[in-house]
C-alpha positions as CSV (number, residue, x, y, z in Angstrom):
1,M,116.0,55.3,-98.0
2,S,114.5,53.0,-100.3
3,T,115.0,50.3,-97.9
4,V,113.3,52.3,-95.3
5,L,110.6,53.0,-97.8
6,L,110.4,49.4,-98.8
7,M,110.3,48.3,-95.2
8,S,107.6,50.9,-94.6
9,Y,105.7,49.7,-97.6
10,L,106.0,46.2,-96.6
11,F,105.0,47.1,-93.1
12,I,102.1,49.0,-94.4
13,Q,101.2,46.2,-96.7
14,K,101.3,43.8,-93.8
15,A,99.5,46.2,-91.6
16,V,96.8,46.4,-94.3
17,L,96.6,42.6,-94.3
18,F,96.3,42.4,-90.5
19,L,94.0,45.4,-90.1
20,P,90.7,43.4,-90.5
21,L,91.9,40.9,-88.1
22,F,93.0,43.6,-85.7
23,L,89.7,45.3,-86.1
24,L,88.0,42.0,-85.6
25,L,90.0,41.5,-82.4
26,V,89.2,45.0,-81.3
27,C,85.6,44.4,-81.9
28,A,85.7,41.1,-80.2
29,A,87.5,42.8,-77.3
30,I,84.9,45.5,-77.2
31,L,82.1,42.9,-77.5
32,Y,83.6,40.9,-74.7
33,I,83.9,43.9,-72.6
34,V,80.3,44.8,-73.3
35,F,79.2,41.2,-72.6
36,I,81.0,41.1,-69.4
37,K,79.5,44.4,-68.3
38,S,76.1,43.4,-69.5
39,K,76.3,40.1,-67.7
40,K,77.2,41.9,-64.6
41,V,74.3,44.3,-65.1
42,I,72.0,41.3,-65.9
43,N,73.2,39.4,-62.9
44,R,72.7,42.5,-60.7
45,Y,69.1,42.9,-62.1
46,K,68.5,39.2,-61.6
47,K,69.5,39.5,-58.0
48,H,67.2,42.5,-57.7
49,L,64.4,40.6,-59.3
50,E,65.0,37.6,-57.1
51,L,65.0,39.8,-54.1
52,N,61.8,41.5,-55.2
53,R,60.3,38.1,-56.0
54,N,61.2,36.8,-52.5
55,Q,59.7,40.0,-51.0
56,L,56.6,39.5,-53.0
57,N,56.3,35.9,-51.9
58,Y,56.9,37.0,-48.3
59,F,54.2,39.7,-48.6
60,R,51.9,37.1,-50.3
61,I,52.4,34.6,-47.6
62,N,51.9,37.3,-44.9
63,L,48.7,38.3,-46.7
64,I,47.4,34.7,-46.8
65,Q,48.3,34.3,-43.1
66,E,46.5,37.6,-42.3
67,Q,43.5,36.5,-44.3
68,Q,43.4,33.2,-42.5
69,S,43.9,34.9,-39.2
70,L,41.0,37.3,-40.1
71,S,38.9,34.3,-41.1
72,L,39.6,32.5,-37.8
73,H,39.0,35.7,-35.9
74,R,35.7,36.2,-37.7
75,E,34.7,32.6,-36.8
76,E,35.8,33.1,-33.3
77,L,33.8,36.3,-33.1
78,L,30.7,34.5,-34.5
79,S,31.2,31.6,-32.0
80,Q,31.5,34.1,-29.2
81,A,28.4,35.9,-30.4
82,E,26.5,32.6,-30.4
83,H,27.9,31.7,-27.0
84,L,26.9,35.1,-25.6
85,Q,23.4,34.7,-27.1
86,E,23.2,31.3,-25.4
87,L,24.5,32.8,-22.2
88,N,22.0,35.6,-22.4
89,F,19.2,33.0,-22.9
90,E,20.4,31.0,-20.0
91,L,20.7,34.1,-17.9
92,E,17.1,35.0,-18.7
93,K,16.0,31.5,-17.7
94,L,18.1,31.6,-14.6
95,S,16.7,35.0,-13.8
96,L,13.2,33.7,-14.1
97,V,14.0,30.7,-12.0
98,A,15.8,32.7,-9.4
99,S,12.9,35.2,-9.0
100,K,10.0,32.7,-9.2
101,T,11.3,29.5,-7.5
102,D,10.5,28.5,-3.9
103,T,14.2,27.8,-3.4
104,A,15.8,30.7,-1.6
105,V,18.6,32.3,-3.6
106,I,21.2,34.7,-2.0
107,I,23.9,36.5,-4.0
108,A,26.9,38.1,-2.4
109,D,29.9,40.0,-4.0
110,N,33.5,38.9,-3.9
111,K,33.9,40.1,-0.3
112,G,30.8,38.1,0.8
113,R,28.6,41.2,1.1
114,F,24.9,40.5,0.4
115,T,23.7,42.1,-2.8
116,W,20.4,40.3,-3.7
117,V,17.9,37.8,-2.4
118,N,15.0,36.4,-4.4
119,Q,11.3,36.1,-3.6
120,G,11.8,32.5,-2.6
121,F,14.1,33.7,0.3
122,V,11.4,36.1,1.5
123,K,8.8,33.3,1.3
124,L,11.0,30.8,3.1
125,F,12.3,33.0,5.9
126,G,10.0,36.0,6.0
127,Y,12.9,38.4,5.8
128,T,13.6,41.1,3.1
129,M,17.3,41.7,2.3
130,G,17.4,44.7,4.6
131,E,15.9,42.7,7.4
132,L,18.4,39.9,6.7
133,I,21.3,42.3,7.1
134,A,19.9,43.8,10.2
135,E,19.3,40.4,11.7
136,V,22.4,38.4,10.9
137,G,25.0,40.9,9.5
138,K,25.9,42.3,6.2
139,D,28.0,39.4,4.8
140,I,28.3,35.7,4.6
141,F,31.2,35.6,7.0
142,S,29.2,37.2,9.8
143,V,26.5,34.6,9.2
144,S,28.9,31.7,9.2
145,N,30.4,32.8,12.5
146,E,26.9,33.2,14.1
147,M,25.8,29.8,12.8
148,N,29.1,27.9,13.4
149,I,29.5,27.1,9.7
150,K,32.7,29.0,9.1
151,P,34.7,25.8,8.7
152,M,32.4,24.7,5.9
153,L,32.6,28.1,4.2
154,E,36.4,28.0,4.4
155,R,36.4,24.4,3.0
156,A,34.3,25.5,0.0
157,I,36.6,28.4,-0.7
158,N,39.8,26.3,-0.3
159,S,38.5,23.4,-2.4
160,K,36.9,25.8,-5.0
161,Q,33.9,23.6,-5.1
162,S,30.2,23.8,-4.0
163,L,29.5,22.6,-0.5
164,N,26.2,21.2,0.9
165,Y,25.1,21.1,4.5
166,T,21.9,20.9,6.5
167,S,21.2,23.0,9.6
168,M,18.3,24.2,11.8
169,M,17.3,27.8,11.1
170,Q,14.6,30.1,12.5
171,T,12.3,32.2,10.4
172,K,11.1,35.7,11.1
173,S,8.0,34.3,12.7
174,G,10.0,32.1,15.1
175,E,9.3,28.8,13.3
176,K,12.2,26.4,13.2
177,K,13.0,24.7,10.0
178,W,15.6,22.3,8.7
179,I,17.3,24.0,5.7
180,K,19.6,22.5,3.2
181,T,22.2,25.0,2.0
182,T,24.4,24.8,-1.1
183,M,27.3,27.3,-1.0
184,N,28.7,28.1,-4.5
185,P,31.9,30.3,-4.7
186,I,32.1,31.7,-8.3
187,Y,35.6,32.2,-9.7
188,D,37.0,34.3,-12.6
189,D,39.7,33.2,-15.1
190,K,42.4,34.1,-12.6
191,N,40.8,31.9,-9.9
192,K,39.7,34.9,-7.9
193,I,36.3,34.9,-6.3
194,M,33.8,37.0,-8.2
195,Q,30.6,36.2,-6.2
196,Y,29.0,33.8,-3.8
197,I,25.7,32.2,-4.7
198,V,23.8,30.5,-1.9
199,L,20.8,28.2,-2.5
200,Q,18.6,27.2,0.4
201,T,15.7,24.7,0.5
202,D,13.3,23.7,3.3
203,V,13.8,20.0,4.0
204,S,12.0,19.8,7.3
205,E,9.5,17.3,6.0
206,L,12.2,15.2,4.5
207,K,14.2,15.4,7.7
208,L,11.2,14.1,9.6
209,I,10.7,11.3,7.1
210,N,14.4,10.4,7.3
211,D,14.3,10.3,11.1
212,K,11.3,8.1,10.9
213,L,13.1,5.8,8.4
214,K,16.1,5.6,10.7
215,K,13.9,4.4,13.5
216,L,12.0,2.1,11.1
217,S,15.3,0.6,9.9
218,M,16.2,-0.4,13.4
219,V,13.0,-2.3,13.9
220,A,12.2,-3.4,10.4
221,S,14.1,-6.6,10.6
222,K,12.9,-7.4,14.1
223,T,9.2,-6.4,14.0
224,S,6.5,-9.0,13.6
225,N,4.9,-6.6,11.0
226,S,5.5,-7.2,7.4
227,V,7.9,-4.6,5.8
228,I,8.3,-4.4,2.0
229,I,10.6,-1.9,0.3
230,F,10.1,-1.0,-3.3
231,N,13.0,0.6,-5.3
232,S,12.9,3.6,-7.6
233,N,11.6,1.3,-10.4
234,R,8.7,0.5,-8.1
235,E,9.8,-3.2,-7.8
236,I,10.1,-5.2,-4.6
237,D,13.7,-4.7,-3.4
238,W,13.6,-6.2,0.1
239,V,11.2,-7.9,2.6
240,N,11.7,-8.6,6.3
241,E,11.1,-11.7,8.4
242,G,7.7,-10.4,9.3
243,F,6.8,-10.7,5.6
244,H,7.6,-14.4,5.6
245,L,5.6,-14.9,8.8
246,M,2.5,-13.1,7.4
247,Y,2.4,-14.5,3.9
248,G,4.4,-17.7,4.1
249,Y,6.3,-16.7,0.9
250,S,10.0,-15.9,0.3
251,R,10.5,-12.7,-1.7
252,S,11.2,-14.7,-4.9
253,E,8.2,-17.0,-4.4
254,F,5.9,-14.0,-3.8
255,I,7.2,-12.3,-6.9
256,E,6.7,-15.4,-9.0
257,Q,3.1,-15.8,-7.7
258,H,1.9,-12.2,-7.6
259,G,4.4,-10.0,-9.5
260,A,7.3,-7.8,-8.6
261,S,5.9,-4.3,-9.1
262,L,4.0,-2.0,-6.8
263,A,1.2,-1.9,-9.4
264,D,1.0,-5.8,-9.2
265,F,1.0,-5.6,-5.4
266,L,-1.9,-3.1,-5.3
267,K,-3.8,-5.0,-7.9
268,W,-3.5,-8.2,-5.8
269,N,-4.8,-6.1,-2.9
270,Q,-7.6,-4.7,-5.1
271,Q,-6.3,-1.2,-4.4
272,E,-5.2,-0.1,-7.9
273,T,-6.8,3.3,-7.6
274,I,-4.4,4.5,-4.9
275,L,-1.3,4.2,-7.1
276,K,-2.0,7.6,-8.8
277,D,-2.4,9.2,-5.4
278,L,0.9,7.8,-4.2
279,L,2.8,9.1,-7.3
280,Q,1.2,12.5,-7.4
281,N,0.8,13.5,-3.7
282,H,3.9,11.7,-2.2
283,K,1.9,11.0,1.0
284,T,1.3,7.9,3.0
285,V,-1.8,5.9,2.0
286,S,-3.4,3.3,4.3
287,Y,-6.0,0.7,3.6
288,V,-7.5,-2.5,5.0
289,C,-8.1,-5.6,2.8
290,P,-8.5,-9.4,3.0
291,F,-5.8,-11.7,1.6
292,T,-5.0,-15.4,1.4
293,D,-1.6,-16.6,2.5
294,R,0.5,-19.3,0.8
295,F,-1.3,-22.1,2.7
296,G,-4.8,-20.9,1.6
297,I,-5.7,-19.3,5.0
298,A,-7.9,-16.3,4.6
299,K,-6.7,-13.3,6.6
300,W,-7.1,-9.6,7.0
301,K,-4.3,-7.0,7.0
302,Q,-3.8,-3.2,7.4
303,T,-1.3,-1.7,5.0
304,S,0.4,1.7,5.0
305,I,2.4,2.6,2.0
306,T,4.8,5.6,2.3
307,P,6.5,7.2,-0.7
308,I,10.2,8.2,0.0
309,T,11.6,11.2,-1.9
310,N,15.1,12.6,-2.2
311,E,16.2,16.2,-1.8
312,Q,15.0,17.0,-5.4
313,D,11.5,15.6,-4.4
314,Q,12.1,12.6,-6.7
315,L,10.6,9.3,-5.7
316,T,13.3,6.9,-4.6
317,N,11.4,4.2,-2.7
318,F,8.1,3.0,-1.4
319,I,7.8,1.3,2.0
320,A,4.8,-0.9,2.8
321,V,4.3,-1.7,6.5
322,E,1.6,-4.3,7.1
323,S,-0.1,-5.7,10.2
324,D,-2.1,-8.9,10.4
325,I,-5.4,-7.8,11.9
326,T,-7.3,-11.1,11.3
327,Q,-8.1,-11.5,15.0
328,I,-9.2,-7.9,15.3
329,K,-11.5,-8.3,12.3
330,E,-12.9,-11.5,13.7
331,A,-13.5,-9.8,17.0
332,E,-15.1,-6.8,15.2
333,H,-17.3,-9.2,13.2
334,K,-18.5,-10.9,16.3
335,I,-19.1,-7.5,18.0
336,Q,-21.0,-6.4,14.9
337,E,-23.0,-9.6,14.9
338,Q,-23.9,-9.0,18.5
339,K,-24.7,-5.4,17.8
340,D,-26.9,-6.3,14.9
341,K,-28.7,-8.8,17.0
342,A,-29.1,-6.2,19.8
343,D,-30.3,-3.6,17.3
344,E,-32.8,-6.1,15.8
345,L,-34.1,-6.9,19.3
346,L,-34.3,-3.2,20.1
347,L,-36.2,-2.5,16.9
348,N,-38.6,-5.4,17.8
349,I,-39.3,-3.6,21.1
350,L,-39.1,0.1,20.1
351,P,-39.8,2.2,17.1
352,A,-36.8,2.8,14.9
353,E,-36.7,6.6,15.7
354,T,-36.9,5.9,19.5
355,A,-34.3,3.1,19.2
356,E,-31.8,5.4,17.5
357,E,-32.4,8.2,20.1
358,L,-31.8,5.7,22.9
359,K,-28.6,4.4,21.3
360,S,-27.2,7.9,20.6
361,K,-28.3,9.7,23.8
362,G,-28.8,6.8,26.2
363,K,-32.4,7.9,26.8
364,A,-35.6,8.6,24.9
365,T,-37.6,11.7,25.5
366,P,-41.4,11.3,25.9
367,R,-43.3,13.1,23.1
368,L,-46.8,14.5,22.8
369,Y,-48.7,13.5,19.7
370,R,-51.8,15.7,19.3
371,S,-53.6,13.3,16.9
372,V,-53.1,9.5,16.6
373,S,-55.4,6.5,16.2
374,V,-55.2,3.8,18.8
375,L,-56.4,0.3,17.9
376,F,-57.2,-2.5,20.4
377,A,-58.0,-6.0,19.3
378,D,-59.1,-8.7,21.7
379,I,-60.2,-12.4,21.2
380,Q,-63.7,-13.1,22.4
381,D,-63.9,-15.6,25.3
382,F,-60.2,-16.3,25.1
383,T,-60.0,-17.5,28.7
384,K,-62.6,-20.3,28.0
385,L,-60.9,-21.1,24.7
386,A,-57.5,-21.4,26.5
387,E,-58.8,-23.9,29.0
388,N,-58.8,-26.7,26.4
389,L,-55.3,-26.0,25.1
390,T,-51.9,-27.0,26.5
391,P,-49.5,-24.1,27.1
392,E,-47.5,-25.1,24.0
393,E,-50.7,-25.2,21.9
394,L,-51.8,-21.9,23.3
395,V,-48.5,-20.2,22.5
396,H,-48.5,-21.7,19.0
397,E,-52.0,-20.5,18.3
398,L,-51.2,-17.0,19.5
399,Q,-48.0,-17.0,17.5
400,T,-49.9,-17.9,14.4
401,Y,-52.4,-15.1,14.8
402,F,-50.1,-12.3,16.1
403,S,-47.5,-13.0,13.4
404,R,-50.0,-12.3,10.7
405,F,-51.3,-9.3,12.7
406,D,-47.7,-7.9,12.7
407,D,-47.5,-8.3,8.9
408,V,-50.7,-6.3,8.5
409,V,-49.5,-3.6,10.8
410,N,-46.2,-3.2,9.0
411,R,-47.9,-2.9,5.6
412,N,-50.1,-0.1,6.7
413,F,-47.6,2.2,8.5
414,V,-49.0,1.5,12.0
415,E,-46.8,0.9,15.0
416,K,-47.3,-2.1,17.2
417,I,-47.2,-1.2,20.9
418,K,-47.7,-4.5,22.7
419,T,-49.6,-7.7,23.3
420,I,-51.0,-8.6,26.7
421,G,-52.3,-12.1,26.7
422,D,-54.8,-12.2,23.8
423,A,-55.0,-8.4,23.5
424,F,-53.2,-6.7,20.6
425,M,-52.5,-3.0,20.7
426,C,-51.2,-0.7,17.9
427,V,-51.4,2.9,17.0
428,G,-51.2,5.0,13.8
429,G,-49.4,8.4,13.6
430,I,-46.4,7.5,15.7
431,P,-43.5,7.8,15.9
432,M,-43.6,9.5,12.4
433,R,-46.4,11.9,12.5
434,N,-48.9,11.7,9.6
435,K,-52.5,12.6,8.8
436,S,-53.4,9.3,7.3
437,H,-53.4,7.4,10.7
438,P,-57.3,7.0,11.0
439,F,-57.4,5.4,7.5
440,D,-54.4,3.3,8.3
441,A,-55.8,2.1,11.6
442,V,-59.3,1.2,10.1
443,L,-57.6,-0.7,7.2
444,V,-55.6,-2.6,9.8
445,G,-58.9,-3.4,11.7
446,L,-60.6,-4.7,8.6
447,N,-57.6,-6.9,7.7
448,L,-57.4,-8.3,11.3
449,Q,-61.1,-9.4,11.0
450,R,-60.3,-11.0,7.6
451,I,-57.4,-12.9,9.1
452,I,-59.5,-14.1,12.0
453,K,-62.2,-15.4,9.6
454,E,-59.6,-17.1,7.4
455,L,-58.0,-18.8,10.3
456,G,-61.4,-19.6,11.8
457,K,-62.3,-21.6,8.7
458,E,-59.1,-23.6,9.0
459,R,-60.0,-24.3,12.7
460,E,-63.5,-25.3,11.8
461,E,-62.2,-27.7,9.1
462,K,-60.2,-29.4,11.8
463,G,-63.2,-29.6,14.0
464,L,-62.1,-26.8,16.3
465,R,-64.0,-23.8,17.4
466,A,-63.3,-20.6,15.4
467,W,-61.9,-17.6,17.3
468,Q,-63.6,-14.3,17.1
469,L,-62.1,-10.8,17.4
470,R,-63.3,-7.5,18.7
471,V,-61.6,-4.4,17.3
472,G,-62.0,-0.9,18.7
473,I,-60.4,2.4,17.3
474,H,-60.3,5.9,18.7
475,S,-58.4,9.0,17.5
476,G,-57.0,11.7,19.8
477,P,-53.9,12.9,21.6
478,V,-51.4,10.6,23.4
479,V,-48.0,10.8,25.1
480,A,-45.5,8.2,23.8
481,G,-42.1,7.1,25.3
482,V,-40.0,4.5,27.0
483,V,-40.5,3.5,30.6
484,G,-38.2,1.7,32.9
485,K,-34.4,1.1,33.1
486,Q,-34.4,-2.7,32.5
487,K,-36.6,-4.6,30.0
488,M,-37.7,-1.2,28.7
489,T,-40.9,-1.0,26.8
490,Y,-42.3,1.6,24.4
491,D,-45.8,2.6,25.4
492,I,-48.5,5.3,25.0
493,W,-50.6,7.1,27.7
494,G,-53.6,9.3,27.8
495,D,-57.4,9.3,27.8
496,T,-57.3,8.4,24.1
497,V,-55.9,5.0,25.1
498,N,-58.6,4.4,27.7
499,I,-61.4,5.3,25.3
500,A,-60.0,3.1,22.6
501,K,-60.0,0.2,25.0
502,R,-63.6,0.9,26.1
503,I,-64.7,1.1,22.4
504,E,-63.1,-2.3,21.8
505,S,-64.9,-3.8,24.8
506,A,-68.2,-2.5,23.5
507,C,-67.6,-4.0,20.0
508,V,-69.5,-6.9,18.6
509,P,-67.2,-9.9,17.8
510,G,-66.3,-9.9,14.1
511,M,-66.8,-6.1,13.7
512,V,-64.6,-3.0,13.7
513,N,-66.0,-0.5,16.1
514,I,-64.8,3.2,15.9
515,S,-65.4,6.4,17.8
516,A,-67.1,9.5,16.5
517,S,-63.7,11.3,16.3
518,T,-62.4,8.6,14.0
519,Y,-65.6,8.4,12.0
520,E,-65.6,12.1,11.2
521,I,-62.2,11.7,9.4
522,I,-62.9,8.5,7.5
523,K,-66.6,8.6,6.8
524,D,-66.3,9.7,3.1
525,F,-64.3,6.6,2.2
526,F,-65.8,3.8,4.3
527,E,-69.3,2.4,4.7
528,C,-70.1,2.9,8.3
529,E,-73.1,2.1,10.5
530,H,-74.1,4.5,13.3
531,R,-74.7,2.5,16.5
532,G,-75.8,5.5,18.6
533,K,-74.5,6.3,22.0
534,I,-73.2,3.2,23.8
535,L,-72.5,3.1,27.5
536,A,-68.7,2.6,28.2
537,K,-67.4,1.7,31.6
538,H,-66.2,4.8,33.5
539,K,-66.7,6.9,30.3
540,G,-70.5,7.2,30.1
541,H,-72.2,7.1,26.7
542,I,-70.0,7.3,23.6
543,D,-71.0,7.7,20.0
544,M,-69.9,4.6,18.1
545,Y,-69.8,3.3,14.5
546,F,-69.3,0.0,12.9
547,V,-67.0,0.0,9.8
548,H,-68.2,-2.6,7.3
549,R,-65.9,-2.0,4.3
550,I,-64.3,0.5,2.0
551,K,-66.8,2.2,-0.3
552,P,-67.0,0.4,-3.7
553,E,-65.7,3.4,-5.6
554,F,-62.5,3.3,-3.5
555,S,-62.1,-0.5,-3.3
556,E,-59.8,-2.5,-5.6
557,N,-62.2,-5.5,-5.5
558,S,-65.4,-6.7,-4.0
559,D,-63.8,-7.6,-0.6
560,G,-64.0,-4.0,0.5
561,I,-60.7,-4.3,2.3
562,T,-58.1,-3.6,-0.4
563,P,-58.0,0.1,-1.4
564,N,-57.7,1.1,-5.1
565,N,-55.1,3.5,-6.6
566,Y,-57.3,6.5,-6.1
567,F,-57.6,5.7,-2.4
568,K,-53.8,5.3,-2.1
569,E,-53.2,8.5,-3.9
570,M,-55.5,10.3,-1.5
571,L,-53.6,8.8,1.4
572,A,-50.3,9.9,-0.1
573,R,-51.5,13.5,-0.4
574,L,-52.6,13.8,3.2
């Protein structure tokens, strides 16, 4: 028992000794178990945290991507808005151009049915859209069949490109025109046709020019005319053989001497002013001018410069065609010289007015003049004086006298009619009617007597007999005109002429004898002496007056022949 107790005591004592250790081990075991479970829990939470963190990163990345996508979408929307604004602006401009331009614009839908035409179409063809449909059909395809252009339309559709062609078309009024057509199929994003846009322009004038140019190109190299082609920069691009023949220069030699540009060429021709006209009006300009070739020979040429334009009416070339017209100009000059001589001779025979009428109408109509002053002058005893002169001396003397008589007549607005031997006849008041003719005729008479006296003194100084002159003047009506077909003469007829001759015959040598009708007009300005009634052959007794001089108050000086300013002003007012 005691052993059992001892062993129990010992066991208990040992157990008491090992109890702290045991408790420590138990606690350690418990702590370990708690640690293990906590670690598992912590690991599980770590996994959850990592999973949540990954999800948050994923969401964050998605948000960033969404934000970027929204930013790009916003920029794209802004760009599209700007593009739409630009398109709208372009559409407005296109709409303005389409409605206002002279180019015909036709729009058809995806099936080719006409939907719209602009005012340029109406202006070009004369048709409205309704009239167009009624005339050629409702769509492009019917038109293409009618005009045999279906293959072209099919080619434009198949190639998906614009197609140009030129054809003859007839307007509503029946006028035929050459029309350039541009066919534009418009496609969507799926390459399906949305619309057709057709542009048409009148190129009839260009067609005509091109046809002419084709003909010109065939003969340009062979013709004897000079041909110069200027390029779009207005510089000499090509010359033909006719150019070398006309000028003697090669192209490069000509450019070196006179310049390469059209402006230089026109300046050399002294035709600078036409350049502006060529550039603005696009029409042929021609001119004639002189020039000197390479060898210093003076020549004349006729030049025609034609501007060449493309389908957009842009200048592409200028073509100058020149002809050597030197022989023609020389012939014209000779003809003009002969004409001038003929005109001069005609004016020496006829009054200017009558000469012009004769040249323009081939005849001169006789005219009645109700009031003129006829002057006759005759050398006293001319027959006896001529007996002592040779024919040459006689002609020389008459030339001396009558030349100075002509000068006096011209200065005093009096028309010389003729000379017959020693007789000199002129008349005031024809062919231009005036009221000063009696004054003009009397002034001529006084001056003729002055000339005779001056030449008489010269003759007396040479020991020769002085000539003396009788002058007679009468005023009244006459008929004046041209008589004959050959060697025509201008003459006057009527009793006035006969009376003037009788008054001259009744004159005293060295005096101016006038009739009463003349005296009544001029008496207030001239000193006159009444002679009474003098018997005139076949006319009975006629009142006659000597005119001595201009009255002093109307004379420029003491000679009594030169009128002063007051006298001249009076004549101008008549």
